C-alpha beads as a LAMMPS data file, in Angstrom:
LAMMPS data file: protein, C-alpha beads

202 atoms
201 bonds

1 atom types
1 bond types

-500.0 500.0 xlo xhi
-500.0 500.0 ylo yhi
-500.0 500.0 zlo zhi

Masses

1 110.0

Atoms # bond

1 1 1 11.595 -13.915 -24.162
2 1 1 13.504 -13.120 -27.347
3 1 1 16.171 -10.548 -28.062
4 1 1 14.156 -9.271 -31.023
5 1 1 11.352 -8.133 -28.708
6 1 1 13.291 -7.105 -25.599
7 1 1 16.756 -5.759 -26.406
8 1 1 19.640 -6.795 -24.170
9 1 1 19.781 -4.643 -21.078
10 1 1 16.254 -3.295 -21.607
11 1 1 14.435 -5.733 -19.290
12 1 1 14.088 -3.301 -16.411
13 1 1 12.917 -0.517 -18.687
14 1 1 10.153 -2.608 -20.262
15 1 1 8.990 -3.905 -16.886
16 1 1 8.846 -0.347 -15.571
17 1 1 6.815 0.768 -18.558
18 1 1 4.371 -2.105 -18.102
19 1 1 3.903 -1.336 -14.411
20 1 1 3.373 2.320 -15.240
21 1 1 0.953 1.261 -17.959
22 1 1 -1.027 -0.813 -15.476
23 1 1 -1.112 2.137 -13.066
24 1 1 -2.365 4.457 -15.814
25 1 1 -5.155 2.015 -16.677
26 1 1 -6.237 1.697 -13.044
27 1 1 -6.391 5.475 -12.748
28 1 1 -8.393 5.724 -15.965
29 1 1 -11.030 3.014 -15.529
30 1 1 -10.066 0.647 -12.708
31 1 1 -8.461 -2.788 -12.645
32 1 1 -11.569 -4.913 -13.376
33 1 1 -12.024 -3.193 -16.741
34 1 1 -8.319 -3.263 -17.635
35 1 1 -7.111 -5.734 -20.255
36 1 1 -3.635 -6.758 -21.325
37 1 1 -4.296 -4.846 -24.536
38 1 1 -4.958 -1.703 -22.485
39 1 1 -1.740 -2.168 -20.536
40 1 1 0.503 -2.649 -23.544
41 1 1 -1.158 0.280 -25.298
42 1 1 -0.487 2.533 -22.312
43 1 1 3.068 1.182 -22.060
44 1 1 3.641 1.613 -25.796
45 1 1 4.918 -1.929 -26.143
46 1 1 3.628 -5.335 -27.290
47 1 1 1.780 -8.323 -25.893
48 1 1 4.918 -10.335 -26.518
49 1 1 6.868 -8.030 -24.223
50 1 1 4.112 -8.170 -21.617
51 1 1 4.154 -11.958 -21.458
52 1 1 7.948 -11.942 -21.277
53 1 1 7.583 -10.218 -17.908
54 1 1 4.209 -11.286 -16.504
55 1 1 2.078 -14.402 -16.719
56 1 1 -1.145 -12.380 -16.801
57 1 1 -2.601 -9.021 -15.782
58 1 1 -3.090 -10.239 -12.195
59 1 1 0.632 -10.825 -11.803
60 1 1 1.283 -7.339 -13.192
61 1 1 -1.185 -5.823 -10.717
62 1 1 0.350 -7.685 -7.792
63 1 1 3.846 -6.481 -8.770
64 1 1 2.621 -2.886 -8.998
65 1 1 0.857 -2.981 -5.635
66 1 1 3.744 -4.733 -3.902
67 1 1 6.059 -1.958 -5.079
68 1 1 3.546 0.757 -4.115
69 1 1 3.097 -0.620 -0.608
70 1 1 6.843 -0.816 -0.089
71 1 1 7.013 2.904 -0.866
72 1 1 4.089 3.616 1.447
73 1 1 5.711 1.776 4.354
74 1 1 8.969 3.631 3.760
75 1 1 7.102 6.942 3.662
76 1 1 5.288 6.267 6.928
77 1 1 8.514 5.221 8.626
78 1 1 10.333 8.336 7.412
79 1 1 7.485 10.565 8.633
80 1 1 7.858 9.588 12.289
81 1 1 10.286 11.272 14.656
82 1 1 11.067 8.636 17.331
83 1 1 12.044 11.393 19.736
84 1 1 8.691 13.167 19.530
85 1 1 5.849 12.826 22.026
86 1 1 3.655 9.745 21.652
87 1 1 0.598 11.632 20.405
88 1 1 2.675 13.497 17.822
89 1 1 4.246 10.275 16.552
90 1 1 0.783 8.833 15.968
91 1 1 -0.211 11.894 13.961
92 1 1 3.022 11.806 11.975
93 1 1 2.475 8.156 11.054
94 1 1 -1.139 8.701 10.002
95 1 1 -0.275 11.831 8.031
96 1 1 2.529 9.917 6.303
97 1 1 0.089 7.200 5.261
98 1 1 -2.537 9.681 4.111
99 1 1 0.077 11.577 2.100
100 1 1 0.944 8.319 0.331
101 1 1 -2.751 7.736 -0.413
102 1 1 -3.151 11.286 -1.709
103 1 1 -0.291 10.699 -4.121
104 1 1 -2.325 8.022 -5.932
105 1 1 -5.810 7.256 -4.515
106 1 1 -6.886 4.819 -7.285
107 1 1 -3.837 2.612 -6.703
108 1 1 -4.477 2.510 -2.960
109 1 1 -8.128 1.651 -3.600
110 1 1 -7.068 -1.154 -5.938
111 1 1 -4.912 -2.670 -3.187
112 1 1 -7.786 -2.586 -0.729
113 1 1 -10.615 -3.661 -3.030
114 1 1 -9.182 -5.552 -6.010
115 1 1 -6.566 -7.832 -4.461
116 1 1 -8.952 -9.591 -2.016
117 1 1 -11.276 -10.290 -4.963
118 1 1 -8.513 -12.138 -6.812
119 1 1 -8.852 -15.129 -4.504
120 1 1 -6.163 -17.607 -3.546
121 1 1 -2.722 -17.952 -5.068
122 1 1 0.020 -15.393 -5.524
123 1 1 -2.294 -12.406 -4.983
124 1 1 -3.441 -13.739 -1.619
125 1 1 0.140 -14.458 -0.592
126 1 1 1.245 -10.934 -1.442
127 1 1 -1.752 -9.492 0.397
128 1 1 -0.783 -11.384 3.545
129 1 1 2.890 -10.462 3.178
130 1 1 2.021 -6.799 2.753
131 1 1 -0.251 -6.780 5.796
132 1 1 2.486 -8.532 7.767
133 1 1 4.922 -5.801 6.709
134 1 1 2.506 -3.135 7.980
135 1 1 2.150 -5.029 11.264
136 1 1 5.925 -5.137 11.658
137 1 1 6.053 -1.407 10.921
138 1 1 3.538 -0.614 13.661
139 1 1 5.353 -2.827 16.142
140 1 1 8.699 -1.267 15.286
141 1 1 7.395 2.296 15.555
142 1 1 5.906 1.569 18.976
143 1 1 9.002 -0.195 20.322
144 1 1 11.135 2.801 21.259
145 1 1 12.477 4.188 24.559
146 1 1 10.317 7.314 24.223
147 1 1 7.122 5.323 23.807
148 1 1 8.000 2.815 26.515
149 1 1 8.498 5.760 28.876
150 1 1 5.002 6.942 27.918
151 1 1 3.565 3.532 28.792
152 1 1 3.101 2.408 25.194
153 1 1 4.025 -1.129 24.188
154 1 1 4.146 -2.786 20.757
155 1 1 0.715 -4.268 19.968
156 1 1 0.104 -7.938 19.311
157 1 1 -0.211 -9.074 15.708
158 1 1 -3.966 -9.366 16.204
159 1 1 -4.366 -5.842 17.579
160 1 1 -2.256 -4.390 14.766
161 1 1 -4.380 -6.192 12.159
162 1 1 -7.570 -4.812 13.755
163 1 1 -6.149 -1.293 13.515
164 1 1 -4.932 -1.752 9.945
165 1 1 -8.208 -3.272 8.810
166 1 1 -10.188 -0.359 10.205
167 1 1 -7.904 2.271 8.714
168 1 1 -7.849 0.540 5.314
169 1 1 -11.655 0.424 5.182
170 1 1 -11.912 4.067 6.240
171 1 1 -9.459 5.060 3.499
172 1 1 -11.264 2.972 0.863
173 1 1 -14.717 4.338 1.735
174 1 1 -13.406 7.902 1.679
175 1 1 -11.765 7.467 -1.733
176 1 1 -14.860 5.727 -3.143
177 1 1 -17.051 8.589 -1.948
178 1 1 -14.777 11.096 -3.662
179 1 1 -13.948 12.858 -0.407
180 1 1 -10.609 14.343 0.583
181 1 1 -8.675 11.686 2.510
182 1 1 -7.158 14.403 4.683
183 1 1 -10.523 14.629 6.438
184 1 1 -9.917 11.259 8.075
185 1 1 -6.613 12.191 9.715
186 1 1 -8.148 13.277 13.038
187 1 1 -10.479 10.259 13.509
188 1 1 -7.681 7.916 12.398
189 1 1 -5.297 9.483 14.923
190 1 1 -7.904 9.197 17.679
191 1 1 -8.666 5.541 16.903
192 1 1 -4.958 4.691 16.840
193 1 1 -4.362 6.493 20.105
194 1 1 -7.233 4.676 21.814
195 1 1 -6.252 1.262 20.491
196 1 1 -2.486 1.452 20.975
197 1 1 -2.079 4.070 23.674
198 1 1 -1.113 3.660 27.345
199 1 1 -4.679 3.075 28.523
200 1 1 -5.100 0.183 26.077
201 1 1 -1.800 -1.310 27.232
202 1 1 -2.454 -0.961 30.960

Bonds

1 1 1 2
2 1 2 3
3 1 3 4
4 1 4 5
5 1 5 6
6 1 6 7
7 1 7 8
8 1 8 9
9 1 9 10
10 1 10 11
11 1 11 12
12 1 12 13
13 1 13 14
14 1 14 15
15 1 15 16
16 1 16 17
17 1 17 18
18 1 18 19
19 1 19 20
20 1 20 21
21 1 21 22
22 1 22 23
23 1 23 24
24 1 24 25
25 1 25 26
26 1 26 27
27 1 27 28
28 1 28 29
29 1 29 30
30 1 30 31
31 1 31 32
32 1 32 33
33 1 33 34
34 1 34 35
35 1 35 36
36 1 36 37
37 1 37 38
38 1 38 39
39 1 39 40
40 1 40 41
41 1 41 42
42 1 42 43
43 1 43 44
44 1 44 45
45 1 45 46
46 1 46 47
47 1 47 48
48 1 48 49
49 1 49 50
50 1 50 51
51 1 51 52
52 1 52 53
53 1 53 54
54 1 54 55
55 1 55 56
56 1 56 57
57 1 57 58
58 1 58 59
59 1 59 60
60 1 60 61
61 1 61 62
62 1 62 63
63 1 63 64
64 1 64 65
65 1 65 66
66 1 66 67
67 1 67 68
68 1 68 69
69 1 69 70
70 1 70 71
71 1 71 72
72 1 72 73
73 1 73 74
74 1 74 75
75 1 75 76
76 1 76 77
77 1 77 78
78 1 78 79
79 1 79 80
80 1 80 81
81 1 81 82
82 1 82 83
83 1 83 84
84 1 84 85
85 1 85 86
86 1 86 87
87 1 87 88
88 1 88 89
89 1 89 90
90 1 90 91
91 1 91 92
92 1 92 93
93 1 93 94
94 1 94 95
95 1 95 96
96 1 96 97
97 1 97 98
98 1 98 99
99 1 99 100
100 1 100 101
101 1 101 102
102 1 102 103
103 1 103 104
104 1 104 105
105 1 105 106
106 1 106 107
107 1 107 108
108 1 108 109
109 1 109 110
110 1 110 111
111 1 111 112
112 1 112 113
113 1 113 114
114 1 114 115
115 1 115 116
116 1 116 117
117 1 117 118
118 1 118 119
119 1 119 120
120 1 120 121
121 1 121 122
122 1 122 123
123 1 123 124
124 1 124 125
125 1 125 126
126 1 126 127
127 1 127 128
128 1 128 129
129 1 129 130
130 1 130 131
131 1 131 132
132 1 132 133
133 1 133 134
134 1 134 135
135 1 135 136
136 1 136 137
137 1 137 138
138 1 138 139
139 1 139 140
140 1 140 141
141 1 141 142
142 1 142 143
143 1 143 144
144 1 144 145
145 1 145 146
146 1 146 147
147 1 147 148
148 1 148 149
149 1 149 150
150 1 150 151
151 1 151 152
152 1 152 153
153 1 153 154
154 1 154 155
155 1 155 156
156 1 156 157
157 1 157 158
158 1 158 159
159 1 159 160
160 1 160 161
161 1 161 162
162 1 162 163
163 1 163 164
164 1 164 165
165 1 165 166
166 1 166 167
167 1 167 168
168 1 168 169
169 1 169 170
170 1 170 171
171 1 171 172
172 1 172 173
173 1 173 174
174 1 174 175
175 1 175 176
176 1 176 177
177 1 177 178
178 1 178 179
179 1 179 180
180 1 180 181
181 1 181 182
182 1 182 183
183 1 183 184
184 1 184 185
185 1 185 186
186 1 186 187
187 1 187 188
188 1 188 189
189 1 189 190
190 1 190 191
191 1 191 192
192 1 192 193
193 1 193 194
194 1 194 195
195 1 195 196
196 1 196 197
197 1 197 198
198 1 198 199
199 1 199 200
200 1 200 201
201 1 201 202
């Protein structure tokens, strides 16, 4: 990186613009058809600046999706009232996730469809770390006095992954079909209740 291309103190600003540029390209025509040239054009910067921040477009995508999933997890967590009834907490969590998807369906779809296609390496590592973070979220949300009193216990890692995998595929298929993701709230709530609820734990 040189000071002629990235002024002192402007690092964060250029990185933000590149991530936003990547997001704009994904919304416009998807990640597979996005080039570095597209990204820098959308970011109104140069290839030189791009390569000062990212090795390639895959690294830029991974950074964008990592950041997006952090926001999604925070949104889900903030949506749940730990003092509410078990069934209501499930609905709050699902609605929080769906609201995050609604905010940017193409980016969510890219996480579900594009990252697994990138193969091994950093992308695969981030995919596993993100799924692990979602597992921890589910276990934390189900490990409260109110839920223990209702007979609910935190699920195993395996059970949480089964739930997440099913919900992710349902979200992806709904977005791909051009349907409103709000239509999956009720079936997603029911599946979560059946898999994690007191009867499953007994």
